[in-house]
N, C-alpha and C positions, 0 to 999 in steps of 0.2 A: 504493500500499500504505500503510495506516495504521501509524504507529510510535509508540513511547512518547514522551511529553514528559519534560522534565527535572525532576528533583526538587530539593530544597533543596541548597545547596552542601555541607553537611555532613550526616552521618547525622542523621535526626530523633531526637529524644530516645527515642522508642519503640525505636529500633534501636541505641542506643549500648550498649556492653557495661557491665554493672555490676561491673566489675573494675578492678584497677589497670592502668595503661598497660602495654602490652607493650614488648619491646625494640624492635620495628619502630616502634611509635608514638613511643617515646622518640627514635629516630633521626630520625623525621619532623619532630619538634618541633625537635630540633637544627638541622635544615636548613631550618626555616621553611616546611615543606611542609604542605598540607592535602589531605585525600583528594580534596576537590572540585578543587583545582588540577591534581591528576594526571588525574582523569577528564575535565576540561574540555580538556585538552590532546589528547585523542584525536579523530581525525576522524569515527569512527563513534559511534553513540549507545550508551550504557551505562547499564544499571539495576542496582541493588542490590535483591534480592528476598528474601522469606522463603519458606518451603516451600509456602505457600499462595497464591503468585503475587502477594502484596501488594508494591507498589513502595515501597521504603523510601528511595531516592535515585536521582536521574538527573543525567546531565551535560548540559552546554549544547548538545550536538549534536542534542538532541531538538527544539530550536527549528527547525533548518534541515530536519530530516527529517520532523518531525511537525506543525510549526507550533504547538507548545505550550510553555508556560513549564515549566521543570523543577519548580518548586514546585507547579504546578497538578495533577500527577499523583502526587505522594506520597500513599501510602495508598489509591491506586486499584488495581483488578484489572487485572493486566498483559495478559491476552488481549483485554480490552475496549478498553484503550488502544492496543494495537498493531495488532490485527486486527479490532476491532469485534465480538468474540464474547463470549458469556456463559459459555463453558466453555473449557477449554484448547484451543489450537491443535493441529491433528492431528500436527504434527511438533514440538511443543514438547518440548525436552530436559529441562525441569525435573524432571518426575517420575522419569525414569531416574537423573538426577544425585542426586536425594534418596535413591532407593532404593539405589543402589550406592556413594554417597559418593565419587564421582569425577566428573571433567570429562566433558561429553558435548557433541559438536558435530554439527550436522545442517544439510544443505542441502535446501531444498525450495521449492516454488512457493507463494507466498501467493495463495490463490484470489480474494481480493477485488481484487487489483491486477494479478494475472498476472505479478508480478515474482519473480525468484528471490532468496532471502535465505539467508545463513548465520547460523544461530542457535546460540549456544554458551552453556553454563551451567558455571561453575566454582565449586565449594564453597570458601568461605573458612574461616579459623579463628575469625572473629568470630561472636558470638552475639547474639540479640536479648534484651532484658530477660527474656523468659519462657523463655529457654534454647534457642530455635530457631536453626538455622543460618542464616547470611547467604550468599546466592549472588550471585556476580558474573556478570551476563548481558550479553553483547554481541549486537548485531544489525547486520548490514551487508548492503547491496544488492550482489549479485554477478551481476546479470543480464548486465551487459556482459561480464563474464569468461566466463560460461557461453556467451554467444553466440560468443565467440572460440574457446572449446573446441569448440563445435559446428562452427564453420567449419574448425578444424584437423582435427577428426575426418572431416569430409567430404572435405577435401583429402587426408588419408591414404588414404581409401577410394578416391578417384579415382586416386591414385598407385599403389595396389595393383591396381586394374583395368587401369590402363595397363601396369604391369609384368606382369600376367598375360597381357594381349594381346601384348605384345612377346615374352614367353617362348614363347607359342604360335606366333607367327610365326617366332621363332628355331628352334624345334623343326621347323617345316615346312621351313625353309630348310636345316637340317641333313639332313633326310630327302632332300630334293631333291639336295643336294650329294653325299651318300652315294651316291645312285643314279647320278648323272652320272659320279662318279669311278670307281665300280665298273664301270658298264656301258660307258662311253665309253673312259676311260683305261685301264681294266683290260683291256678286250678289245683295244684297240690294242697294248698292251705284250704281250699274249699272242700276238697275230698276229706281232708282231715277233720274239718268242722262237721261234716256229715257223719263221719265215723264216731266222733265224740257225742254227737247228738243220739245216735243209735245206741251207743254204750251207756249213756246216761239213762235212757229209758229202761234199760234191763238190769240196772243196779238195784240190789234190795234196799228197800227204804231204811232198814235198820242199820245199813252201812253209810251212816250220815257224813262221815269224814270223807269217804270215796265219792259220795254225791257232790259234796261241796268242792272237792278237788277237780272233779270232772266239769263242774260249772265254771270253776275259775280258769281251767284250761280252755273252755269254750270261749270264754270272754277274751282271753289272750289271743286265740287264734282269730277271732273276729276282728280285734284291733289290727292284727298283722295284715289281714285281708284289706282293711281300710288303708293301711299304710302302703301296701303294695299298689293299690289303686291310685293313691295320690302321687307316689313317686313315678309310676309309668305315665300318668297324665302330665306330670311336670316335664318329664323327658320328651314326650311327643303326644299332645292331645289327640285322642282318636277322632275327635269331631272335626279337627282340622283337615284330616284326610277323607273322613267319611261324609261329613255335612257341608264342608266349605268354610271359608274365612269368616264370614259374618256370624254364623252360628257358633263357631268355635270362640270368637271373641266375646260374643254375648255370654257364653258359658264363663269365659275367663273373667269378665267384669263382675258377673253375679258372685262367683266364687270368691273373688277378691273382696267384695262388700262383705260377704259372710264371715271371712277369716279376720278382717281388719276393724269391722264396725264402722267403716268409712262409707258414707252414703255415695253410692256410684251409679252413674247412669251411662247407658250406651244407645247409640242411634246409628243406623246405617241407611244410606240412600244410593241407589235403590236397594230395596230389601233383598237379601239373598245374594249378596255380592260373591262372585266366585272368580278367583284368580289362579294362575298357574301355581304349581307347587313351590317354585323358587320365590315368587313374590308373596305368596300367602305366608311362607315361613318367615320372610324378612318382616313383614308388617306385624305378624303375631309376636315375634321375638322383640321388636322395638317397643311394642306395647307392654310386653311382660317386663322388660328392663325399665321402662318408665314407671310402671306401677311399683316395682321393687324399690326404686329410688324414692317414691313418695312415701312408702312405709318407713324407709330408713331415715329420711332426712326432712320430709316436708312438714310434718305435724298438721296435716290437712284433715278437715272434717267432710269435704265434698271432693268428688272426682268426676269429671265429665269426659267421656270418650266418644268421638264420632269418626265414622268411616264414610268417605265419599268418593264416587267415581265421576269423572267427567269424560269428555270425548277422547282425551288422550292420556290422562293421568289419574291415579288414585292418591287420595290424601288422607292421612291420619292425623287427629288432633287429640292430645291429651292435656287437659287443664285441671288444676287444683287450686284450692283457696289456702294453701299453706304459707309458710314463712318466706317463701320465694327463694330465688337463687341470685348470686352475685356474678358479675362478669368474670372475676377471677376463677370461680368455681367452673364456669362453662369452659373456660380456656385452659383449665388445669391439665397439664400433660399426663398426670397420674390417674386422671379420671377415666379408667379404662372402660367403664360402662357406657359412658357418654361417647367416647371414641368409637366403641363397637357399634353403637347405633348409627353413627355417621357413616362408618364404613359399610355397613349393610345397605344403606341407601345409596351410597356411591358406587357399589358394585353394579347397581341396577341403573345407573345414570340419573339417580335422583339426589335428594339432600334431606338432611335433618336440621331444623332450626330450633334452637332453644332460647327462650327469653323469659325474663322475669325481673322482679325487684323485691328487695326485702320488705316482707309484709304484704306483698301484693300477688302472691302466688306464682306459679310457673306454668309456662305453655310450651309444649313440645309439639312440633309440626313436621310430619314426614310427608314427602311428596316424591313419587316415582312414576316414570312412564309405564303405560300399560303394556307397551310392546318394546 
């Protein structure tokens, strides 16, 4: 990539202000500093320009980057010196800086060299003799940094794909475990319960201790059966596969209300929403995680859950009247539950937004495309 050469060590006479020295200039003089000393200390090359792209001064770094002497490019057209162009570079920030009177920074590829550069223009308080503004222009090669960014981005995508694959495998394992627990262990316990009932009916009434022990065993087995049902349902609700998302979520909210004594409502429009397995699982798990967080942190008394489908998207909203959530908690890198919710939506091209304020409750909104 061609880059500007360095101009004279001090502003050329054409670029010096026709005014008394400013306070800053006076301070520089007291410190024994010159503008060129400051510019030459920078590792990237710097140009001072007027609004017409004319180079007024350059630092010594142009020797290393452009192979030109600073004095040789003073008065030259900046796009020609830097990019070999007879017109402004396509990503040049100068015109916008002149128009808006503010600093403008851009990153773009220099087409001649194929290198990424960061080009920045900053308006100064100094004026040329004809009253034009002087602009501080920096140019730096950021190709290496961009390559590192691309590698990091690719690594993140690979990690996301791996996480998605692991989550899919985990969901399959949950489904398999739920089936095995329900079908094998559940049926065995049920058979044991039946045998105990048969045995209890045949024990002599005078064997009171055996009768009481049998009744106690019957109650233990009954509790074990209920535990098996709860665990298998938490691993993979049968309703999710058998009845569809809306019915499974309605059961989920009702069960949540019973277990927590939190007044819970659920609505779905249209009724009987059915999604594919992947989307149904993602929506159900996000809702499950949100409800778990409400129990753990919200101190809420009311929860409202709604499920809606539009022409192209399905949206889930969970709101509570609890103590709310702070911004720092939403962005906490160790809040793996919240991170997992976002990742589930991101896998499907959607998003999860979390908002709230102390004392005003929390709102979780998940939105994913239908296809």
